[in-house]
C-alpha positions in Angstrom: -126.0 -71.4 -44.7 -129.2 -72.5 -46.1 -131.8 -74.0 -44.1 -134.7 -76.0 -44.9 -138.2 -76.9 -42.8 -138.6 -80.1 -41.3 -140.9 -82.8 -42.4 -144.3 -81.5 -41.1 -143.5 -78.0 -40.5 -145.1 -74.8 -41.5 -143.5 -72.2 -44.4 -142.3 -68.8 -43.2 -145.1 -67.7 -46.0 -145.9 -68.1 -49.7 -143.7 -67.1 -52.4 -144.5 -66.2 -56.0 -141.5 -65.5 -58.6 -142.5 -64.0 -61.5 -139.7 -64.3 -64.3 -140.2 -63.2 -67.9 -138.1 -65.8 -69.6 -138.2 -70.2 -69.4 -136.2 -70.3 -66.4 -134.3 -73.4 -67.8 -131.2 -70.2 -68.8 -131.7 -68.0 -66.2 -129.3 -69.6 -63.3 -130.1 -66.0 -61.1 -133.7 -67.0 -61.0 -133.1 -70.8 -60.2 -130.7 -70.4 -57.7 -132.7 -67.6 -56.1 -136.0 -69.6 -56.2 -133.8 -72.9 -54.8 -132.2 -71.0 -51.9 -135.9 -69.7 -50.9 -137.1 -72.6 -50.6 -134.4 -74.5 -48.9 -135.0 -71.4 -46.2 -138.0 -72.4 -45.7 -140.0 -70.6 -47.9 -143.1 -72.0 -49.9 -142.0 -71.2 -53.4 -143.8 -70.8 -56.7 -141.7 -69.6 -60.1 -144.0 -68.5 -62.9 -141.8 -68.3 -66.2 -143.1 -67.8 -69.9 -144.0 -70.6 -72.1 -141.1 -70.3 -75.0 -143.8 -72.7 -77.4 -147.3 -71.3 -76.3 -148.0 -74.7 -74.0 -148.1 -74.6 -70.4 -145.0 -76.6 -68.7 -144.2 -77.9 -64.9 -141.4 -79.4 -63.2 -139.7 -78.5 -60.0 -136.3 -77.8 -58.9 -136.0 -79.4 -55.6 -138.7 -77.7 -53.1 -140.0 -74.8 -55.8 -142.2 -75.5 -58.5 -142.0 -74.2 -61.4 -144.8 -73.6 -64.1 -144.0 -71.5 -67.3 -147.3 -69.4 -68.8 -148.2 -69.7 -72.5 -148.6 -66.0 -73.8 -149.3 -67.2 -77.7 -147.5 -69.6 -79.9 -144.0 -68.3 -81.8 -144.9 -67.2 -85.2 -148.4 -67.3 -84.9 -149.9 -64.9 -87.7 -150.6 -60.8 -86.5 -153.8 -59.4 -87.6 -152.9 -57.0 -90.5 -155.0 -54.0 -88.0 -155.4 -50.3 -89.3 -152.8 -49.4 -87.5 -150.2 -52.2 -88.8 -151.5 -50.7 -92.3 -150.7 -47.3 -92.0 -146.7 -48.1 -89.8 -146.3 -50.7 -93.6 -147.4 -47.3 -95.5 -145.5 -45.2 -93.6 -142.0 -47.7 -93.8 -142.4 -47.5 -97.5 -142.6 -44.1 -97.2 -139.6 -43.8 -95.2 -141.9 -42.0 -93.0 -142.4 -44.2 -90.2 -139.5 -42.8 -87.6 -140.5 -39.1 -87.6 -144.2 -39.9 -87.2 -143.5 -42.7 -84.4 -141.1 -40.1 -82.3 -143.8 -37.5 -83.1 -146.3 -40.3 -82.0 -144.8 -41.1 -78.9 -143.7 -37.4 -77.5 -147.6 -36.8 -77.8 -148.7 -39.6 -75.3 -146.0 -38.6 -73.1 -147.1 -35.7 -72.9 -150.9 -36.4 -72.8 -150.7 -39.8 -70.5 -147.7 -39.4 -68.6 -146.2 -42.8 -67.1 -149.4 -44.4 -68.1 -148.5 -43.8 -72.2 -147.1 -47.5 -71.9 -150.8 -48.9 -72.7 -151.1 -47.2 -76.1 -147.3 -47.1 -77.1 -146.5 -50.7 -76.0 -150.2 -52.5 -75.7 -148.2 -56.5 -75.5 -147.3 -55.3 -72.0 -150.8 -56.4 -71.2 -150.0 -59.5 -72.3 -148.2 -60.7 -69.0 -151.1 -59.4 -67.2 -153.4 -61.4 -69.1 -150.9 -64.7 -68.7 -149.6 -64.1 -65.3 -152.3 -62.1 -63.2 -154.8 -64.8 -62.6 -152.5 -67.0 -61.1 -150.4 -65.1 -59.2 -154.0 -64.3 -57.9 -155.0 -68.0 -57.5 -151.5 -68.4 -55.5 -152.3 -65.9 -52.8 -148.7 -65.3 -52.2 -147.7 -63.2 -49.0 -144.7 -62.1 -50.8 -144.1 -61.7 -54.3 -140.7 -61.5 -56.1 -140.9 -59.8 -59.8 -137.8 -60.3 -61.5 -136.6 -57.1 -64.1 -139.0 -54.5 -65.5 -141.5 -56.3 -67.2 -142.4 -58.7 -64.1 -142.7 -55.1 -62.1 -146.2 -54.0 -63.7 -147.8 -57.7 -63.1 -146.6 -57.7 -58.9 -147.4 -54.3 -58.5 -151.4 -54.9 -59.8 -151.5 -58.2 -58.2 -150.0 -56.2 -55.1 -153.1 -54.0 -55.2 -155.8 -56.4 -56.4 -154.5 -58.4 -53.1 -154.6 -55.5 -50.6 -158.3 -54.5 -52.1 -159.4 -58.0 -51.3 -157.6 -57.7 -47.8 -155.1 -59.7 -48.1 -151.2 -58.5 -46.5 -148.7 -59.0 -49.7 -145.2 -57.6 -50.1 -143.6 -56.8 -53.3 -139.8 -57.2 -54.0 -138.6 -56.1 -57.2 -135.4 -57.5 -58.6 -133.5 -55.2 -60.8 -131.2 -57.0 -62.9 -130.5 -54.0 -65.1 -130.6 -50.5 -65.0 -133.3 -49.8 -68.0 -132.5 -46.4 -69.2 -128.8 -47.8 -70.2 -129.9 -50.6 -71.9 -129.6 -51.2 -75.6 -133.5 -51.5 -76.6 -134.7 -54.8 -77.3 -136.9 -54.4 -80.3 -135.9 -51.9 -83.4 -139.1 -49.2 -82.6 -138.5 -46.1 -81.1 -141.5 -46.6 -78.8 -140.1 -49.5 -76.8 -137.5 -47.8 -74.6 -139.9 -44.7 -73.4 -142.6 -47.3 -72.8 -141.0 -49.5 -70.6 -139.4 -46.6 -69.4 -143.2 -45.1 -67.8 -143.9 -48.7 -67.1 -141.2 -49.2 -64.6 -141.7 -45.5 -63.2 -145.4 -46.4 -62.4 -144.8 -48.9 -60.8 -141.7 -48.8 -59.2 -143.3 -46.6 -55.8 -145.4 -50.1 -55.1 -141.9 -52.0 -54.5 -142.1 -52.6 -50.8 -138.4 -53.6 -51.0 -135.8 -53.4 -54.2 -132.6 -55.8 -54.9 -129.9 -55.8 -57.4 -127.3 -56.6 -58.6 -124.3 -53.9 -57.8 -123.7 -51.0 -55.2 -123.7 -48.8 -58.3 -126.8 -50.0 -59.9 -128.4 -49.3 -56.4 -127.5 -45.5 -56.3 -128.4 -45.4 -59.8 -132.1 -47.0 -59.0 -132.3 -45.1 -56.1 -132.1 -41.9 -57.6 -134.4 -42.2 -60.8 -137.2 -43.8 -58.7 -136.5 -41.9 -55.3 -136.3 -44.9 -53.4 -136.5 -44.0 -49.7 -133.3 -46.6 -48.9 -130.6 -48.1 -51.5 -131.9 -51.2 -52.9 -130.0 -54.3 -51.2 -127.4 -56.0 -53.6 -127.5 -59.6 -54.8 -124.6 -60.6 -56.7 -125.2 -62.7 -59.6 -122.8 -65.0 -57.9 -122.2 -69.1 -58.4 -123.3 -71.2 -55.6 -120.8 -73.6 -53.8 -121.6 -76.2 -55.8 -120.8 -74.3 -59.0 -118.2 -72.8 -57.3 -116.2 -75.5 -56.1 -116.3 -76.6 -59.4 -117.8 -80.1 -58.7 -121.5 -81.0 -60.6 -123.1 -84.0 -59.0 -122.7 -86.1 -62.3 -119.6 -86.4 -64.7 -118.9 -84.3 -67.1 -117.0 -83.9 -70.8 -114.4 -80.8 -70.0 -114.4 -78.0 -72.7 -111.0 -79.5 -74.5 -112.4 -82.7 -75.0 -116.0 -81.3 -76.3 -113.9 -80.0 -79.0 -110.7 -82.9 -79.5 -108.2 -80.4 -78.3 -105.0 -81.0 -76.3 -104.0 -80.0 -72.9 -101.4 -77.3 -74.7 -103.6 -75.6 -77.1 -104.1 -72.1 -75.6 -108.0 -71.5 -75.3 -109.8 -68.8 -74.3 -113.4 -69.1 -73.5 -116.7 -66.6 -73.8 -119.6 -68.2 -71.8 -122.6 -66.1 -72.2 -125.5 -64.5 -74.8 -124.4 -64.1 -78.0 -125.7 -60.9 -79.3 -124.0 -58.2 -81.5 -123.7 -55.9 -78.0 -121.3 -58.6 -76.3 -118.6 -57.9 -78.8 -118.0 -61.7 -79.5 -116.8 -60.4 -83.2 -113.8 -58.7 -82.0 -112.5 -62.2 -80.7 -113.0 -63.4 -83.9 -111.1 -60.5 -85.5 -107.8 -61.1 -83.0 -107.8 -65.1 -84.1 -105.5 -64.5 -86.8 -103.1 -62.1 -84.3 -103.2 -65.1 -82.4 -100.8 -68.1 -83.8 -102.1 -71.5 -82.4 -105.1 -69.9 -80.1 -108.6 -71.4 -80.0 -111.8 -69.8 -78.9 -115.0 -71.8 -77.4 -118.2 -70.1 -77.2 -120.1 -71.2 -74.7 -123.7 -69.2 -76.1 -127.4 -69.0 -75.4 -128.2 -69.3 -79.3 -125.5 -71.6 -81.0 -127.7 -71.7 -84.4 -128.9 -68.2 -84.3 -127.7 -66.1 -86.6 -125.4 -64.1 -85.1 -123.3 -66.8 -84.5 -123.5 -68.6 -88.3 -122.3 -64.8 -89.3 -119.3 -65.3 -87.0 -118.2 -68.9 -87.7 -118.8 -67.6 -91.8 -116.2 -64.5 -90.7 -113.5 -66.9 -88.9 -113.6 -69.3 -92.0 -113.0 -66.3 -94.6 -110.3 -65.3 -92.5 -108.8 -68.6 -92.4 -109.2 -69.6 -88.9 -112.3 -71.1 -88.7 -110.6 -74.7 -87.4 -109.9 -72.2 -84.3 -113.5 -71.1 -83.2 -116.0 -73.7 -81.7 -119.0 -73.5 -80.4 -121.5 -75.2 -78.3 -124.8 -74.3 -75.9 -125.5 -74.2 -72.8 -124.8 -76.4 -70.3 -126.6 -76.6 -66.8 -125.3 -74.0 -64.6 -124.3 -76.2 -61.8 -121.6 -77.0 -65.0 -120.6 -74.0 -65.9 -117.7 -73.6 -63.4 -116.3 -77.5 -63.9 -116.5 -77.0 -67.9 -115.4 -73.3 -67.7 -111.9 -74.3 -65.5 -111.1 -76.1 -69.0 -109.6 -72.7 -70.5 -106.5 -71.1 -70.1 -108.7 -67.7 -69.9 -111.9 -66.1 -70.1 -112.7 -63.2 -72.0 -115.6 -60.6 -71.4 -115.2 -58.7 -75.1 -118.7 -56.6 -74.0 -118.9 -53.4 -75.8 -119.3 -49.3 -74.2 -123.3 -49.3 -73.4 -124.2 -47.8 -69.9 -125.8 -50.5 -68.2 -122.2 -52.8 -69.4 -120.3 -50.4 -67.1 -121.8 -50.7 -63.7 -121.9 -54.1 -62.9 -119.6 -57.7 -62.2 -121.7 -59.7 -64.8 -122.6 -63.1 -63.8 -119.7 -64.8 -66.4 -117.5 -62.8 -64.4 -118.2 -64.3 -61.2 -118.0 -67.9 -63.4 -114.7 -67.0 -64.4 -113.6 -66.5 -61.3 -114.9 -69.4 -59.4 -112.9 -71.4 -62.3 -109.9 -69.3 -61.1 -109.5 -68.6 -64.8 -107.4 -65.3 -65.9 -109.8 -62.6 -67.3 -109.1 -60.5 -70.0 -112.6 -57.7 -70.1 -113.1 -54.8 -72.6 -112.2 -51.6 -70.6 -115.9 -51.4 -69.2 -115.6 -49.1 -66.1 -117.0 -51.3 -63.3 -115.0 -55.1 -64.3 -112.1 -52.8 -66.1 -111.8 -51.3 -62.2 -111.9 -54.9 -60.4 -109.6 -56.8 -62.7 -106.8 -54.0 -62.3 -107.7 -54.0 -58.8 -107.5 -57.8 -57.9 -104.7 -58.2 -60.6 -107.1 -61.0 -62.1 -106.2 -60.4 -65.9 -106.0 -57.7 -68.2 -107.8 -54.9 -69.9 -108.6 -54.2 -73.7 -110.1 -51.5 -75.6 -113.5 -52.2 -76.4 -113.7 -53.4 -80.2 -110.0 -53.2 -80.3 -108.9 -56.8 -82.0 -105.0 -55.5 -81.8 -105.3 -54.6 -78.3 -107.5 -57.7 -77.0 -104.3 -59.9 -78.9 -101.7 -57.9 -76.8 -104.0 -58.5 -73.8 -103.9 -62.4 -74.3 -100.3 -62.9 -75.2 -99.4 -60.7 -71.7 -101.8 -63.5 -70.1 -101.0 -66.3 -71.8 -97.2 -65.6 -71.1 -97.3 -65.8 -67.7 -100.9 -66.9 -66.1 -99.5 -68.0 -62.6 -99.0 -64.4 -61.9 -102.9 -63.4 -62.9 -104.6 -67.3 -61.0 -102.8 -66.2 -58.0 -105.1 -63.5 -57.6 -107.4 -65.8 -56.2 -105.3 -67.1 -53.4 -106.1 -63.9 -51.8 -107.8 -64.9 -48.7 -112.0 -64.4 -48.8 -111.6 -63.1 -52.2 -113.9 -66.2 -53.7 -115.9 -66.6 -50.7 -117.4 -63.4 -51.0 -118.2 -64.2 -54.7 -120.1 -67.2 -53.5 -124.5 -67.3 -53.9 -124.7 -68.2 -50.0 -123.2 -65.0 -49.3 -125.8 -63.8 -51.5 -129.1 -65.9 -50.6 -128.4 -64.5 -46.9 -129.1 -61.2 -48.0 -132.0 -61.9 -49.7 -133.5 -63.9 -46.9 -132.8 -60.7 -44.7 -135.0 -58.8 -47.4 -137.8 -61.7 -47.0 -137.8 -61.8 -43.6 -138.0 -58.1 -42.9 -141.4 -58.1 -44.9 -143.0 -60.9 -44.0 -141.9 -61.9 -40.3 -143.1 -65.0 -38.5 -146.7 -63.1 -37.2 -147.8 -62.1 -40.8 -146.9 -66.0 -41.9 -148.8 -67.6 -39.5 -145.8 -68.1 -36.8 -142.1 -68.8 -38.0 -141.5 -72.7 -37.0 -137.9 -74.1 -36.0 -135.8 -74.5 -38.6 -133.0 -76.8 -39.0 -130.1 -75.5 -40.8 -127.7 -77.1 -43.3 -124.8 -76.2 -46.0 -125.6 -76.1 -49.1 
């Protein structure tokens, strides 16, 4: 149940949410902001501009601002350090030297070493910090590890100025288990040091799974386990009824109702294992695959389409970009199977990811690689089949098993309460309890009565 303050009512407190992306493709962040505003909080969501220009719009009652951090493609000055790095690279010495430098910095500076190992993190402070200070929030909600530092430093400045402010850290990933986003030996140690330095300033931590909550509590010696807020669809998404008419998945690709169709919806990256879907197509006569991905024209996706063409199955691989998050479940429902071919990385083993819940609310049988949390859930519920990660033949076996008796797998969704538990409304209620504990009515100038509403 969500609530919204009526006309003329004071808010329950000012919330500033921070995220290191352009907001539009981040359904969790959008839902978090919208639900908080619906519950009576005055919410401003700050993200990073993708083109170096400031942007602003609204998501319902939420004010969204994208902040510039320099234009993509701007030339980077050739500093003496960059010249030295280039020379070491040509001599084949860059990696050993970088590793030694990283170790020395960590030994000399401890967790403060990120300032030398990854000074680009200061760019977030310069872009976001002054804006957060001007907004003077009662609560800062920092999404993921880069925004944790921005939020913690804003909290310390506010408290030094005599203002009460609380910090919520929303940990989407277990950083020690992540694949580095840059081919750079300094990237992960620097970000780990940054997270360790600022984790202690969080007044509350929320995260996406119970196992990740346990890992975070152990990693940062947290006084209590983080609250779990799943990446589940909201009621509109889960019902598969977007506010506007949208073409179905099959119609978008000109497929008939009897063409077997597998769908993958999410990030397109090598560690997501999409290659195995292409390799399995020659083993699955007549089966089509639809990729609904963030970068449909990116180099990785182009490599997949080229490989499909080389295998003679290019006409059965279909690609399109993301749709608005309230259209996702309705779009996916046009497929026969939802596939999660994710590879074995520590961070992939510990949570049910967004697409898992989206497939479930689309009532799709799920074929998932043998990553621990999702494979265990599928085996327990009977909603799909598990295959060995990276094994095209085993993926084809699992797909054939589901296509032979899809009703058996879809029946798992008839279990009372199963899908209701996997809805954003349940998660939003948990998040609101966290907010209310940190910013009680007296601290926010007194909470007014709010009118309950559905959705």
